[in-house]
C-alpha atoms as one frame of an Amber mdcrd trajectory, in Angstrom:
protein
 -32.891   4.163  -4.220 -35.981   3.047  -2.346 -36.756   3.938   1.268 -35.190
   0.764   2.665 -31.958   1.369   0.764 -31.778   4.999   1.859 -32.268   3.941
   5.489 -29.493   1.352   5.217 -27.117   3.797   3.528 -27.775   6.458   6.156
 -27.342   4.038   9.069 -24.119   2.474   7.769 -22.750   5.848   6.704 -23.415
   7.309  10.140 -21.877   4.258  11.855 -18.745   4.515   9.755 -18.509   8.311
  10.108 -18.885   8.200  13.907 -16.230   5.501  14.130 -13.756   7.370  11.960
 -14.432  10.846  13.358 -12.509  10.176  16.561  -9.807   8.276  14.679  -9.159
  11.164  12.322  -9.386  13.798  15.080  -6.233  12.343  16.617  -4.131  12.795
  13.459  -3.445  16.543  13.588  -2.744  16.646  17.344  -1.145  13.359  18.380
   2.472  14.181  17.501   2.447  17.246  19.743   0.582  15.395  22.516   3.063
  12.509  22.502   5.976  14.909  22.926   4.412  16.291  26.146   3.829  12.957
  27.931   5.534  12.497  31.338   8.122  10.446  29.461   8.126  12.098  26.014
   7.764   9.685  23.103  10.589   9.190  20.620   9.783  10.039  16.967   9.709
   6.357  16.010   7.223   5.690  18.833   4.999   8.510  17.562   5.084   6.988
  14.095   4.327   3.521  15.485   1.412   4.819  17.576  -0.111   6.516  14.537
   0.517   3.615  12.173  -0.017   0.444  14.257  -3.778   0.872  13.926  -3.330
   0.354  10.199  -1.253  -2.796  10.718  -3.873  -4.624  12.789  -6.587  -3.388
  10.437  -4.646  -4.753   7.472  -4.086  -8.128   9.123  -7.734  -8.631  10.107
  -9.824  -7.118   7.284  -9.838 -10.304   5.180 -10.398 -12.742   8.123 -13.269
 -10.653   9.528 -14.707 -10.181   6.059 -14.699 -13.952   5.574 -16.186 -14.392
   9.070 -19.040 -12.114   8.051 -19.774 -14.512   5.187 -20.030 -17.398   7.636
 -21.546 -15.865  10.779 -23.410 -12.886   9.322 -22.461  -9.274   8.705 -24.088
  -7.714  11.761 -22.557  -9.973  14.453 -19.079  -9.383  13.036 -19.619  -5.601
  12.843 -20.904  -5.490  16.444 -17.906  -7.538  17.620 -15.518  -5.240  15.740
 -17.080  -2.079  17.160 -16.822  -3.419  20.728 -13.136  -4.246  20.199 -12.578
  -0.808  18.677 -14.273   0.874  21.652 -12.132  -1.089  24.121  -8.948  -0.040
  22.333 -10.064   3.593  22.258 -10.719   3.580  25.992  -7.351   1.959  26.709
  -5.487   4.586  24.661  -7.304   7.363  26.526  -6.761   5.914  29.995  -2.949
   6.091  30.017  -0.109   8.551  29.595   2.430   5.817  28.785   3.293   5.684
  25.079   3.640   1.888  25.181   0.062   1.469  26.409  -1.178   4.076  23.931
   0.421   1.983  21.170  -1.320  -1.111  22.582  -4.651   0.732  22.605  -4.166
   1.848  19.015  -3.391  -1.738  17.989  -6.590  -2.921  19.714  -8.571  -0.204
  17.940  -7.343  -1.577  14.649  -8.330  -5.116  15.591 -11.960  -4.013  15.160
 -11.476  -4.304  11.391 -14.989  -3.941  10.006 -14.534  -1.908   6.808 -14.887
  -4.909   4.483 -17.886  -6.271   6.438 -19.635  -2.868   6.316 -19.083  -2.588
   2.564 -20.283  -6.159   2.063 -23.411  -5.494   4.140 -24.169  -2.409   2.078
 -23.773  -4.494  -1.085 -26.128  -7.134   0.356 -28.972  -4.689   1.028 -28.799
  -2.575  -2.155 -29.663  -3.444  -5.732 -26.985  -3.683  -8.385 -28.368  -0.646
 -10.192 -27.931   1.693  -7.203 -24.928   0.084  -5.515 -22.329   2.471  -6.948
 -24.365   5.439  -5.728 -24.701   3.850  -2.288 -20.958   3.216  -2.082 -20.259
   6.804  -3.126 -22.521   8.125  -0.367 -20.749   5.914   2.180 -17.418   7.265
   0.947 -18.705  10.827   1.143 -19.665  10.258   4.785 -16.151   9.107   5.522
 -14.741  12.094   3.663 -16.961  14.437   5.652 -15.773  12.802   8.868 -12.189
  13.318   7.719 -12.734  17.023   6.985 -14.610  17.653  10.233 -12.029  15.745
  12.242  -9.072  17.744  10.943 -10.914  20.947  11.770 -12.320  19.813  15.125
  -9.337  17.769  16.339  -7.167  20.683  17.494 -10.216  22.498  18.891 -11.573
  19.513  20.841  -8.083  18.600  22.053  -7.890  22.070  23.564 -11.068  21.344
  25.548 -10.722  17.714  26.649  -7.172  16.756  25.656  -6.061  13.989  23.304
  -6.838  11.393  25.981 -10.369  12.801  26.056 -10.635  12.363  22.267  -9.758
   8.690  22.648 -12.438   8.195  25.313 -14.981  10.148  23.254 -14.210   7.854
  20.307 -15.113   4.825  22.446 -18.459   6.385  23.392 -19.271   7.295  19.769
 -18.526   3.727  18.682 -21.000   2.330  21.217 -23.656   4.908  20.329 -23.462
   3.864  16.680 -24.553   0.259  17.339 -28.325   0.988  17.495 -28.030   2.504
  14.015 -26.727  -0.825  12.748 -29.160  -3.066  14.612 -32.313  -1.032  13.988
 -31.621   0.824  10.761 -30.171  -1.855   8.467 -32.065  -4.920   7.189 -30.521
  -8.302   7.955 -29.516  -9.994   4.693 -29.914 -13.682   4.011 -26.495 -15.390
   4.394 -24.884 -16.478   1.139 -22.451 -19.381   0.677 -18.886 -18.029   0.305
 -16.933 -18.781  -2.860 -13.632 -20.441  -2.017 -11.993 -19.255  -5.225 -12.943
 -15.576  -4.923  -9.842 -14.433  -3.058  -7.566 -16.155  -5.562  -9.405 -14.502
  -8.450  -9.083 -11.044  -6.887  -5.370 -11.474  -6.202  -4.817 -12.559  -9.811
  -6.477  -9.457 -11.329  -3.771  -6.903 -12.320  -6.254  -4.033 -12.592  -7.481
  -4.538  -9.025  -3.938  -4.995  -7.742  -2.918  -1.639  -9.230  -5.779   0.025
  -7.377  -4.882  -1.841  -4.171  -1.329  -0.525  -4.538  -2.770   2.946  -5.054
  -4.789   2.987  -1.835  -1.764   1.577   0.012   0.449   4.427  -1.232  -2.226
   7.111  -0.743  -2.802   6.239   2.909   0.886   5.637   3.571   1.455   9.184
   2.365  -1.390  10.548   4.490  -0.135   9.079   7.773   3.456  10.078   6.954
   2.287  13.623   6.263   0.335  13.913   9.516   3.267  12.591  11.488   5.157
  15.785  10.596   2.745  18.468   9.325   1.501  19.444  12.823   5.128  20.104
  13.771   5.667  22.169  10.606   2.557  24.239  11.298   3.646  24.901  14.870
   7.179  25.902  13.847   6.459  27.864  10.666   3.122  29.494  11.438   3.517
  29.693  15.214   0.085  28.166  15.812  -0.579  26.256  19.008  -2.148  22.832
  18.570  -5.591  24.081  19.621  -5.443  26.718  16.861  -4.482  24.457  13.943
  -8.136  24.370  12.864  -7.702  27.998  11.743  -5.484  26.645   8.957  -7.213
  23.329   8.279 -10.721  24.797   7.894 -10.059  27.262   5.046  -7.588  24.932
   3.320  -9.995  21.973   3.385 -12.983  24.042   2.265 -11.006  25.555  -0.612
  -9.691  22.133  -1.612 -13.215  20.735  -2.058 -14.126  23.361  -4.669 -12.158
  21.903  -7.619 -12.781  18.242  -6.770 -16.361  17.746  -8.007 -15.886  19.612
 -11.313 -12.731  17.552 -11.801 -14.670  14.331 -11.201 -17.345  15.369 -13.722
 -14.682  16.253 -16.278 -12.890  12.936 -15.745 -16.092  10.909 -16.182 -16.807
  12.363 -19.609 -15.207  11.143 -22.807 -13.036   8.413 -21.303 -10.696  10.849
 -19.530 -10.666   9.092 -16.165  -7.267   7.435 -16.515  -5.558  10.605 -17.789
  -7.064  12.776 -15.045  -6.300  10.114 -12.444  -2.601  10.039 -13.391  -2.441
  13.836 -13.498  -3.844  14.075  -9.961  -1.336  11.499  -8.676   1.389  13.701
 -10.211  -0.170  16.713  -8.462   0.027  14.805  -5.181   3.754  14.212  -5.715
   4.304  17.862  -6.635   2.451  19.134  -3.564   4.544  16.998  -1.220   7.772
  17.957  -2.967   6.789  21.611  -2.589   6.097  21.075   1.107   9.456  19.343
   1.565  11.320  22.212  -0.081   9.421  25.084   1.517   7.890  23.861   4.778
   9.702  26.630   6.659   8.049  29.367   4.565   4.444  30.097   5.512   2.938
  30.841   2.042   4.674  27.817   0.505   3.507  25.490   3.289  -0.103  26.694
   2.977  -0.066  26.388  -0.835   1.419  22.893  -0.632  -1.272  21.772   1.831
  -4.014  23.164  -0.418  -2.698  21.279  -3.456  -2.229  18.134  -1.357  -5.845
  18.118  -0.179  -7.215  18.776  -3.667  -5.356  15.704  -4.907  -6.139  13.586
  -1.834  -9.881  14.304  -1.895 -10.145  13.412  -5.585  -8.183  10.173  -5.211
  -9.969   9.117  -2.019 -13.252   9.217  -3.934 -11.998   7.848  -7.248 -10.295
   4.688  -5.964 -13.283   2.908  -4.336 -15.470   3.919  -7.272 -13.010   2.298
  -9.671 -12.790  -0.845  -7.506 -16.596  -1.173  -7.529 -16.642  -1.004 -11.345
 -13.744  -3.355 -12.009 -14.354  -6.104  -9.434 -16.294  -9.133 -10.769 -19.804
  -9.066  -9.223 -19.308 -12.463  -7.535 -16.035 -11.363  -5.943 -16.839  -7.865
  -4.670 -16.574  -8.906  -1.013 -13.126 -10.387  -1.484 -12.033  -7.383  -3.553
 -13.192  -5.003  -0.807 -11.387  -7.045   1.837  -8.084  -6.911  -0.052  -8.602
  -3.208  -0.812  -9.289  -2.397   2.867  -6.282  -4.433   3.978  -4.058  -2.537
   1.552  -5.472   0.770   2.792  -4.729   0.104   6.442  -1.409  -1.566   5.774
  -0.490   1.655   3.989  -1.500   3.645   7.067   0.841   1.525   9.188   3.724
   1.773   6.721   3.268   5.524   6.394   3.332   6.067  10.138   6.584   4.143
  10.418   8.053   5.894   7.379   7.111   9.317   8.715   8.468   8.622  12.192
  11.808   7.225  10.995  12.257   9.915   8.332  11.472  12.599  10.917  14.022
  11.142  13.316  16.833  10.993  10.754  15.904  13.702   8.236  13.797  16.222
  10.098  10.549  17.699   8.772  11.907  18.276   5.276  13.268  14.747   5.026
   9.980  13.211   6.158   7.993  15.213   3.594  10.495  14.280   0.869  10.059
  10.609   1.795   6.283  11.049   1.534   6.720  12.646  -1.926   8.411   9.485
  -3.205   5.231   7.450  -2.659   3.075   9.051  -5.389   6.061   8.876  -7.761
   6.109   5.102  -7.218   2.339   5.145  -7.700   2.696   6.811 -11.105   4.936
   3.971 -12.263   2.469   1.346 -11.009  -0.631   3.079 -12.418   0.840   3.810
 -15.847  -0.098   0.322 -17.058  -3.691   0.616 -15.896  -6.318  -0.190 -18.503
  -9.411   1.915 -19.259 -12.101   2.260 -16.605 -15.713   2.400 -17.735 -17.932
   5.293 -16.753 -20.304   4.880 -13.827 -23.417   2.881 -14.723 -26.679   4.809
 -14.607 -28.637   4.330 -11.375 -31.849   3.330 -13.143 -33.545   0.488 -11.297
 -34.195  -2.834 -13.018 -36.727  -5.487 -12.076 -34.071  -8.157 -11.729 -32.093
  -6.146  -9.173 -33.666  -7.761  -6.145 -32.349  -7.280  -2.613 -31.467 -10.428
  -0.741 -33.214 -10.014   2.610
């Protein structure tokens, strides 16, 4: 990548990481926080508060992505970040679960994932776009890892309400990175048929279903895992990082060798399906043994190995399979499916926790990757990543 592309990737990656850092920091601590409110939240309200962000994200990703085609990427991203900051501040300014849910919904209304991905595509050449997308995904993954480690620690210092307010400040601080660090692309006329073409592609739909199920499982898991850690390991919320840090670091070790192995010799589909099966096995193990410390820790380790691989593989596969003229629409549908999954998983986790306890909620989460295996079994071959060699015709539209 040239200097301009590196600057754009860094700026957009930092913007996205700062935005998601506060969002992810809430996951491991919110369930315990909600149970200590002046009027303690019911399990279904906890699930709704965690998941409603995904619902509003899912509803608005495609409209805001299309708006970015018409009004420009940067104005839509700025608007979305301001809405996100307002929702974060609202959620941190109240101890009423109903208003926290409203704040979470407003956070989600700042649905900029598709617009950010489209902007990155606009300012990078075709030959380096996959690399740029991978770096953006790695920034989000790093934010996820840091957030799970820092969330319990920071909550111990400033409380969960303080995390919400800090998230609003981080969102505002990220705007200069966008405005000063990323070139402004020339607007392109939208293609009216692109959304229809994306929705008619069975390969893309299988991957959209995959991200839906992956993130549904994640939010369902984090609705109940903090409670399991507190009960089984006896760790206070502020000390959960002592488990998350070693588990997350250990889980990253096998992921990159596994990716390299999958990319060679056309093994991607086979490895992909095997990792989805590992995800199901890890959650089933957690459901059966969440009250036994070694079993719970082992299940979490296996879960994060599978999750980290799949979180990186899915957007890479989307970028290879989407027709070049329809990448924006494909990313909008993909992002909508991702956040709709987050909403569905929060509701699933909350209801399953209310009626089946911790074990029942984890068993419900284990059913999701089993469904995924059935959906993904018919997936066709996925080509290896194209080499990042630059070509003269790969001009950037600025």
